[in-house]
C-alpha positions as a printed Julia matrix, in Angstrom:
214×3 Matrix{Float64}:
   0.0    0.0    0.0
   1.26   3.48  -0.86
   2.11   6.05   1.79
  -1.01   8.05   0.86
  -3.16   4.94   1.17
  -1.71   4.2    4.59
  -2.42   7.76   5.71
  -6.05   7.45   4.61
  -6.56   4.07   6.31
  -5.0    5.27   9.57
  -7.08   8.44   9.33
 -10.23   6.3    9.28
  -8.97   4.24  12.23
  -8.32   7.38  14.27
 -11.75   8.73  13.29
 -13.34   5.53  14.6
 -11.42   5.86  17.89
 -12.63   9.46  18.19
 -16.21   8.33  17.53
 -15.93   5.64  20.23
 -14.63   8.25  22.67
 -17.6   10.48  21.83
 -19.96   7.53  22.38
 -18.39   6.88  25.8
 -18.69  10.56  26.72
 -22.38  10.4   25.85
 -22.74   7.62  28.42
 -20.96   9.59  31.14
 -17.44   8.13  30.78
 -14.68  10.82  30.59
 -13.1    9.04  27.63
 -11.73  12.21  26.01
  -9.63  13.02  29.07
  -8.4    9.43  29.41
  -7.62   9.12  25.71
  -5.8   12.46  25.75
  -3.67  11.4   28.71
  -2.77   8.11  27.03
  -1.77   9.93  23.83
   0.41  12.49  25.61
   2.07   9.81  27.77
   2.79   7.89  24.56
   4.27  11.03  22.96
   6.58  11.52  25.95
   7.63   7.85  25.93
   8.29   8.01  22.19
  10.43  11.12  22.61
  12.42   9.59  25.48
  13.16   6.51  23.35
  14.41   8.78  20.55
  16.69  10.58  23.02
  18.05   7.26  24.32
  18.93   6.23  20.76
  20.49   9.59  19.88
  24.31   9.93  19.69
  25.8   11.33  22.88
  27.49  14.12  20.91
  24.12  15.28  19.6
  22.66  15.24  23.12
  25.5   17.38  24.45
  25.33  19.89  21.61
  21.53  20.26  21.58
  20.55  19.55  25.18
  18.81  22.91  25.58
  16.63  22.3   22.5
  15.76  18.79  23.66
  14.95  20.04  27.17
  12.71  22.76  25.72
  10.77  20.18  23.71
  10.39  17.94  26.76
   9.03  20.93  28.69
   6.42  21.46  25.97
   5.35  17.82  26.23
   5.08  18.02  30.02
   2.96  21.16  29.66
   0.75  19.22  27.26
   0.31  16.53  29.92
  -0.84  19.07  32.5
  -3.04  20.82  29.92
  -4.88  17.75  28.64
  -5.7   16.69  32.2
  -7.63  19.97  32.57
  -8.81  20.8   29.06
  -9.77  17.17  28.41
 -12.72  17.51  30.77
 -14.15  20.24  28.51
 -15.15  17.96  25.66
 -16.72  20.67  23.49
 -13.48  22.64  23.52
 -11.6   19.48  22.51
 -14.08  18.98  19.65
 -13.46  22.54  18.45
  -9.68  22.12  18.64
  -9.88  18.74  16.9
 -11.95  20.14  14.05
  -9.61  23.09  13.5
  -6.3   21.22  13.84
  -7.36  18.26  11.69
  -8.79  20.55   9.01
  -5.65  22.7    9.01
  -3.42  19.63   8.83
  -5.36  17.93   6.04
  -5.76  21.17   4.11
  -2.03  21.96   4.33
  -1.07  18.43   3.26
  -3.59  18.14   0.39
  -3.3   21.6   -1.14
   0.44  21.75  -0.51
   0.84  18.65  -2.69
  -1.77  19.84  -5.2
  -0.49  23.4   -5.67
   3.17  23.09  -4.69
   5.24  26.24  -4.98
   7.9   27.8   -2.77
   9.04  25.96   0.33
   8.45  27.54   3.71
  11.65  26.34   5.34
  13.29  23.71   3.15
  16.23  23.07   5.48
  13.84  22.26   8.3
  10.99  20.51   6.49
  11.24  19.92   2.75
   7.55  19.06   2.34
   5.99  22.26   3.69
   5.07  25.02   1.25
   3.59  28.5    1.58
   0.56  27.37  -0.41
   0.05  24.53   2.05
   0.3   26.85   5.04
  -2.2   29.35   3.62
  -4.6   26.55   2.64
  -4.24  25.02   6.1
  -5.14  28.3    7.78
  -8.16  28.74   5.52
  -9.38  25.18   6.13
  -8.87  25.47   9.89
 -10.7   28.8    9.98
 -13.56  27.34   7.96
 -13.81  24.46  10.46
 -13.99  26.93  13.35
 -16.8   28.86  11.67
 -18.68  25.64  10.9
 -18.41  24.64  14.56
 -20.44  27.71  15.47
 -22.93  27.27  12.61
 -23.55  23.61  13.39
 -23.68  24.09  17.16
 -25.65  27.31  17.51
 -26.83  27.95  13.93
 -25.28  31.43  14.02
 -22.11  32.99  12.66
 -19.73  33.81  15.5
 -16.88  36.12  14.37
 -14.73  35.15  17.35
 -14.58  31.58  16.04
 -12.99  32.91  12.85
 -10.13  34.44  14.85
  -9.87  31.32  16.99
  -9.63  29.25  13.8
  -6.83  31.41  12.42
  -4.89  31.36  15.72
  -5.24  27.63  16.35
  -4.33  26.81  12.73
  -1.15  28.87  12.97
  -0.2   27.42  16.36
  -0.71  23.89  15.11
   1.61  24.53  12.17
   4.23  26.01  14.5
   3.98  22.84  16.59
   4.6   20.79  13.47
   7.62  22.93  12.57
   9.01  22.65  16.12
   8.76  18.85  15.94
  10.52  18.92  12.55
  13.25  21.07  14.08
  13.79  18.53  16.87
  13.81  15.63  14.41
  16.43  17.41  12.35
  18.64  17.74  15.44
  18.08  14.07  16.28
  18.84  13.07  12.69
  15.59  11.12  12.21
  12.7   11.25   9.73
   9.93  10.17  12.13
   9.66   9.82  15.89
   8.26   6.3   15.46
   6.53   3.84  13.13
   3.46   2.92  15.15
   1.09   4.73  12.75
   1.75   3.6    9.15
   1.84   6.55   6.78
   2.01   9.03   9.65
   5.13   8.0   11.55
   4.89   8.0   15.33
   2.26   9.26  17.71
   4.29  12.42  18.24
   4.4   12.98  14.47
   0.62  12.77  14.32
  -0.19  14.99  17.3
   2.61  17.57  17.12
   0.04  20.17  16.06
  -1.28  20.19  19.64
   2.08  21.04  21.25
   1.45  24.79  21.56
  -2.35  24.73  21.31
  -3.13  22.76  24.46
  -0.9   24.72  26.88
  -2.16  28.05  25.52
  -5.82  27.04  25.77
  -5.16  25.75  29.3
  -3.59  29.07  30.34
  -6.49  31.03  28.84
  -9.02  28.85  30.63
  -7.2   29.29  33.92
């Protein structure tokens, strides 16, 4: 199966898991919080394994960068424990981040054009970033239209902000991978890489939303 085919299949699998979590929430089980904690713990474990396999010279030279990234992951762990109990906020974030990610990937490949930061991530283009922001913003607006049947301007600005933050999280993960000398953090999700590769868009989003809610 091609890489694109694997991405699509795994996308459906993750959609089914999300649907099961929603079903459990409907029956009073805080599945979103539990699932979020499991995912973030897995991201931290995956990152630690990558650090253990990294050359000692790389660890010495880039220890500050690696420590910064670990701090972000620990902040995610604290954030998801709090934000995860607000399931409607998680749904909004999920809609925006997934739409921004899919839009950036699809239209980046379709349109192509100039690279954003070729030395850091050769696959990311300006067309993909713009398309990702537009798709994420559209998802935020639709959240308001579907939930309250009204247009809420604030959701447009939330969509833009979350879309940008998710792309910065992706770029930060790419920066760390470049320093570690690896392509993916893991291979547990065929077509996507590791769990950290799949959920790096949440790295800045969750802590910021947590701080705002506090």
